[in-house]
C-alpha positions as CSV (number, residue, x, y, z in Angstrom):
1,X,-18.4,11.6,15.4
2,X,-15.9,10.7,18.1
3,X,-13.1,8.2,17.5
4,X,-14.6,5.9,20.1
5,X,-17.9,5.9,18.3
6,X,-16.1,5.3,15.0
7,X,-14.2,2.3,16.3
8,X,-17.4,0.7,17.7
9,X,-19.3,1.2,14.5
10,X,-16.6,-0.3,12.2
11,X,-16.6,-4.1,12.0
12,X,-13.8,-5.7,10.1
13,X,-16.0,-8.7,9.4
14,X,-19.0,-6.6,8.1
15,X,-17.7,-4.3,5.5
16,X,-19.9,-1.7,3.7
17,X,-20.9,-2.3,0.2
18,X,-18.6,-0.8,-2.5
19,X,-20.6,-2.1,-5.5
20,X,-19.9,0.0,-8.6
21,X,-16.4,1.1,-7.4
22,X,-13.0,0.2,-8.9
23,X,-10.0,-0.6,-6.7
24,X,-6.4,-1.3,-7.8
25,X,-4.1,-3.2,-5.3
26,X,-0.4,-3.4,-6.2
27,X,1.1,-6.7,-5.2
28,X,-2.4,-8.0,-4.8
29,X,-1.3,-11.6,-5.4
30,X,0.4,-12.3,-2.1
31,X,0.7,-11.2,1.6
32,X,-1.0,-8.1,2.8
33,X,-2.0,-7.2,-0.7
34,X,-3.8,-10.6,-1.3
35,X,-5.9,-10.2,1.9
36,X,-6.6,-6.6,1.1
37,X,-7.9,-7.7,-2.3
38,X,-9.9,-10.6,-0.9
39,X,-11.6,-8.3,1.7
40,X,-12.3,-5.6,-0.8
41,X,-13.7,-8.1,-3.3
42,X,-16.3,-9.1,-0.7
43,X,-17.8,-5.6,-0.9
44,X,-18.9,-6.0,-4.5
45,X,-16.3,-3.7,-6.0
46,X,-14.1,-4.5,-9.0
47,X,-10.7,-5.3,-7.7
48,X,-7.7,-5.2,-10.0
49,X,-4.5,-7.1,-8.9
50,X,-1.5,-5.2,-10.1
51,X,1.5,-7.6,-10.3
52,X,4.1,-8.9,-12.7
53,X,3.5,-12.6,-12.7
54,X,0.4,-13.7,-14.6
55,X,0.4,-17.2,-13.1
56,X,0.6,-15.9,-9.5
57,X,-2.2,-13.4,-10.3
58,X,-4.4,-16.3,-11.6
59,X,-3.8,-18.3,-8.5
60,X,-4.7,-15.4,-6.3
61,X,-7.9,-14.6,-8.3
62,X,-8.9,-18.3,-8.1
63,X,-8.5,-18.3,-4.4
64,X,-10.5,-15.1,-4.0
65,X,-13.3,-16.4,-6.2
66,X,-13.4,-19.6,-4.1
67,X,-14.0,-17.6,-1.0
68,X,-16.1,-14.7,-2.4
69,X,-18.8,-16.0,-4.7
70,X,-19.3,-13.6,-7.6
71,X,-16.0,-11.8,-6.9
72,X,-15.1,-9.3,-9.6
73,X,-11.3,-9.5,-9.8
74,X,-9.0,-8.8,-12.7
75,X,-5.2,-8.8,-13.3
76,X,-3.1,-5.8,-14.5
77,X,0.5,-6.6,-15.4
78,X,2.4,-4.1,-13.4
79,X,6.2,-3.9,-12.9
80,X,7.0,-1.1,-10.5
81,X,10.7,-1.6,-11.0
82,X,10.4,-0.6,-14.7
83,X,9.3,3.1,-14.7
84,X,9.0,3.3,-18.4
85,X,6.3,0.6,-18.5
86,X,3.9,2.3,-16.0
87,X,2.1,4.7,-18.3
88,X,1.2,1.9,-20.8
89,X,0.2,-0.3,-17.9
90,X,-2.3,2.3,-16.6
91,X,-3.6,2.7,-20.1
92,X,-4.4,-1.0,-20.0
93,X,-6.6,-0.6,-17.0
94,X,-9.5,0.2,-19.4
95,X,-11.5,2.0,-16.7
96,X,-13.2,5.4,-16.8
97,X,-12.4,6.1,-13.2
98,X,-10.5,4.6,-10.2
99,X,-12.0,4.9,-6.7
100,X,-8.8,3.8,-4.9
101,X,-5.3,2.6,-5.4
102,X,-3.5,0.7,-2.6
103,X,0.2,1.1,-2.9
104,X,1.2,-2.2,-1.3
105,X,3.7,-4.0,-3.6
106,X,7.2,-4.0,-2.3
107,X,10.6,-5.7,-2.3
108,X,12.4,-6.5,1.0
109,X,16.0,-7.8,0.8
110,X,17.8,-9.2,3.9
111,X,21.3,-9.6,2.5
112,X,23.9,-7.9,0.3
113,X,24.8,-7.3,-2.5
114,X,23.1,-4.0,-3.4
115,X,20.8,-4.6,-6.4
116,X,19.3,-2.1,-9.0
117,X,16.2,-1.8,-11.1
118,X,16.3,-1.7,-14.9
119,X,16.4,2.1,-14.6
120,X,19.5,2.0,-12.4
121,X,17.8,2.8,-9.1
122,X,18.5,0.8,-5.8
123,X,16.0,-2.0,-6.0
124,X,14.0,-1.3,-2.8
125,X,13.9,2.5,-3.1
126,X,13.2,2.2,-6.8
127,X,10.4,-0.3,-6.5
128,X,8.7,0.6,-3.2
129,X,8.9,4.4,-3.5
130,X,9.8,5.6,-7.0
131,X,7.5,3.0,-8.7
132,X,4.5,4.0,-6.7
133,X,5.4,7.7,-7.0
134,X,5.4,7.4,-10.8
135,X,2.3,5.2,-10.8
136,X,0.3,7.8,-8.9
137,X,1.2,10.4,-11.5
138,X,-0.2,8.3,-14.3
139,X,-3.3,7.3,-12.3
140,X,-4.1,10.9,-11.5
141,X,-6.7,11.4,-14.3
142,X,-8.6,8.2,-13.3
143,X,-8.5,9.1,-9.6
144,X,-9.7,12.6,-10.3
145,X,-12.6,11.2,-12.4
146,X,-14.0,9.4,-9.3
147,X,-16.3,11.2,-6.9
148,X,-13.9,10.9,-3.9
149,X,-11.0,8.7,-4.7
150,X,-8.3,7.6,-2.3
151,X,-4.6,6.8,-2.6
152,X,-3.7,4.4,0.3
153,X,0.0,4.0,0.9
154,X,1.0,0.9,2.9
155,X,3.8,1.7,5.2
156,X,5.7,-0.3,7.7
157,X,6.6,-0.4,11.4
158,X,10.2,-0.5,10.2
159,X,10.0,3.1,9.1
160,X,9.5,4.4,12.6
161,X,13.2,4.0,13.6
162,X,14.7,5.2,10.3
163,X,15.5,8.7,9.0
164,X,16.0,9.6,5.3
165,X,19.5,10.5,4.1
166,X,18.6,13.1,1.5
167,X,22.2,13.0,0.2
168,X,22.1,9.2,-0.3
169,X,18.5,8.2,-0.9
170,X,19.6,5.2,-2.9
171,X,22.2,3.9,-0.4
172,X,25.0,4.2,-2.9
173,X,27.6,5.1,-0.2
174,X,26.5,2.9,2.6
175,X,24.2,-0.1,1.8
176,X,22.7,-2.0,4.6
177,X,19.7,-4.0,3.4
178,X,17.4,-3.8,6.4
179,X,18.0,-0.1,6.8
180,X,17.5,0.5,3.1
181,X,14.2,-1.3,3.3
182,X,13.1,0.8,6.3
183,X,14.1,4.0,4.5
184,X,12.2,3.0,1.4
185,X,9.1,2.5,3.4
186,X,9.7,5.8,5.2
187,X,10.0,7.5,1.8
188,X,6.6,5.9,0.8
189,X,4.9,7.2,4.0
190,X,6.4,10.6,3.7
191,X,5.2,10.7,0.1
192,X,1.7,9.7,1.2
193,X,1.4,12.6,3.7
194,X,3.0,15.1,1.3
195,X,0.7,14.0,-1.5
196,X,-2.3,14.8,0.7
197,X,-0.9,18.3,1.4
198,X,-0.5,18.9,-2.3
199,X,-3.9,17.6,-3.2
200,X,-5.6,19.9,-0.6
201,X,-3.6,22.8,-2.0
202,X,-4.8,22.0,-5.5
203,X,-8.4,21.7,-4.4
204,X,-8.6,18.1,-5.4
205,X,-11.3,15.6,-4.3
206,X,-8.7,12.9,-4.0
207,X,-7.5,11.9,-0.5
208,X,-4.2,10.4,0.4
209,X,-4.1,8.1,3.5
210,X,-1.3,6.1,5.0
211,X,-1.8,2.7,6.7
212,X,0.4,0.0,8.1
213,X,-0.2,-3.7,9.0
214,X,1.7,-3.7,12.3
215,X,3.4,-7.0,13.0
216,X,2.1,-9.5,10.5
217,X,3.6,-13.0,10.4
218,X,3.2,-15.7,7.7
219,X,3.0,-18.3,10.5
220,X,-0.2,-16.6,12.0
221,X,-1.8,-16.2,8.6
222,X,-4.7,-18.3,7.5
223,X,-4.0,-20.7,4.7
224,X,-5.0,-19.7,1.2
225,X,-3.6,-22.5,-1.0
226,X,-1.9,-22.3,-3.4
227,X,-1.2,-18.6,-2.6
228,X,-0.2,-19.3,1.0
229,X,0.0,-22.4,3.2
230,X,0.4,-22.4,7.0
231,X,1.0,-25.8,8.5
232,X,-0.6,-26.6,11.8
233,X,2.9,-27.0,13.3
234,X,4.0,-23.6,12.2
235,X,0.9,-22.0,13.6
236,X,1.2,-23.8,16.9
237,X,4.9,-22.7,17.3
238,X,3.8,-19.1,16.5
239,X,1.0,-18.9,19.0
240,X,3.0,-17.2,21.8
241,X,3.8,-14.5,19.3
242,X,0.0,-13.8,18.9
243,X,0.1,-11.9,22.1
244,X,2.0,-9.2,20.3
245,X,1.6,-9.6,16.6
246,X,-0.9,-11.1,14.1
247,X,-1.4,-12.7,10.7
248,X,-1.6,-11.0,7.4
249,X,-5.4,-11.3,7.1
250,X,-5.6,-9.0,10.2
251,X,-2.7,-6.9,8.9
252,X,-4.9,-5.9,6.0
253,X,-7.6,-4.5,8.2
254,X,-6.2,-1.0,8.6
255,X,-5.6,-0.8,4.8
256,X,-9.1,-1.9,4.0
257,X,-10.5,0.6,6.5
258,X,-8.4,3.4,4.9
259,X,-10.0,2.5,1.6
260,X,-13.6,2.2,2.7
261,X,-14.4,4.1,5.8
262,X,-16.2,7.4,5.0
263,X,-14.9,8.9,8.3
264,X,-11.3,8.4,7.3
265,X,-9.7,11.8,6.3
266,X,-6.7,12.7,4.1
267,X,-3.4,12.9,5.7
268,X,-4.2,10.3,8.4
269,X,-2.3,7.3,9.6
270,X,-4.1,4.0,10.4
271,X,-2.7,0.9,12.0
272,X,-3.5,-1.9,14.5
273,X,-5.0,-0.8,17.9
274,X,-2.7,-2.7,20.3
275,X,0.7,-1.0,20.4
276,X,0.5,-0.5,16.6
277,X,1.3,-4.2,16.2
278,X,-2.0,-6.1,16.3
279,X,-5.8,-5.8,16.6
280,X,-8.5,-3.9,14.9
281,X,-7.7,-0.7,13.1
282,X,-7.5,2.8,14.6
283,X,-6.1,6.2,13.7
284,X,-2.6,6.9,15.0
285,X,-0.7,10.1,15.6
286,X,1.6,10.8,12.7
287,X,5.3,10.7,13.8
288,X,6.9,14.0,13.1
289,X,9.8,12.6,11.0
290,X,7.2,11.1,8.6
291,X,5.4,14.4,8.0
292,X,8.2,16.9,8.0
293,X,7.3,19.3,5.1
294,X,10.9,20.3,4.4
295,X,12.1,16.7,4.1
296,X,9.0,15.7,2.1
297,X,9.5,18.6,-0.4
298,X,13.1,17.6,-1.0
299,X,12.1,13.9,-1.4
300,X,9.3,14.9,-3.8
301,X,11.7,17.0,-6.0
302,X,14.1,14.0,-6.1
303,X,11.3,11.7,-7.0
304,X,10.3,14.0,-9.9
305,X,13.8,14.0,-11.2
306,X,14.5,10.3,-10.8
307,X,11.1,9.1,-12.0
308,X,11.0,11.6,-14.9
309,X,7.5,12.9,-14.0
310,X,6.2,16.4,-14.6
311,X,5.3,18.6,-11.6
312,X,2.0,17.5,-10.1
313,X,-0.6,17.5,-8.6
314,X,-1.9,20.9,-9.5
315,X,-4.6,22.8,-11.4
316,X,-5.4,21.4,-14.8
């Protein structure tokens, strides 16, 4: 099927049924994660919101249920900044299989000082990359138990202009918050592409796909009180920006397609159609610096050491 045919047949407002499937969305209580969870809930799937705060998860679930009658949503307490907690968190999923995990949760800091996780890792690299790296390791048996599971890593436009410093992955020598964030997202995306290479080499049925929301502003995002409120004034002031960017509901579209579309293949990158910033989802060329096998192999080895995970994936 040609890409043009695919794009015509995929309707972001008429998603295919996913009844009987189980999805986990990290950071599903807010932002892109919330709208990803809301849209996936409308397919009839069980959607698990992975986040730390029980009250915020409850508010998100109530909002989803108010918009999706009969929505099957659950909360899993998940703290990606605490690597030692992740295995027991996965055990608490109480599922026999997982059809997709969306690696969405993240920390974005704008100002110094440099902060660290409980494990002593730089906060953005430790949460955004290492937390999801370790989580995937513990989810591997549940993903392998599904017929054709997917790991969908949510990247960022900010990663396009960054390059990893393999000698200073945690910005210990030169900490600049915006750069550290962009590099943490680049690490995530590099991981997503390398994971698919390793899954294919291991003969796995699991696919790894990378997606990004483009330019997604709060001020162009539909209100979902109490999860998110956009005032009419803020929306009016942001309207000129809508020529180039979009809200977070639309920002979730490439992520949802990466989860659901049977035509999506492992190792692909999906984003918004218009300049990679807004519009319906399409497959994008993968920038070479995101898929460099040599850099990815070194990043993977560092991840195994820092996260304390055994070598994976591989034959059982």
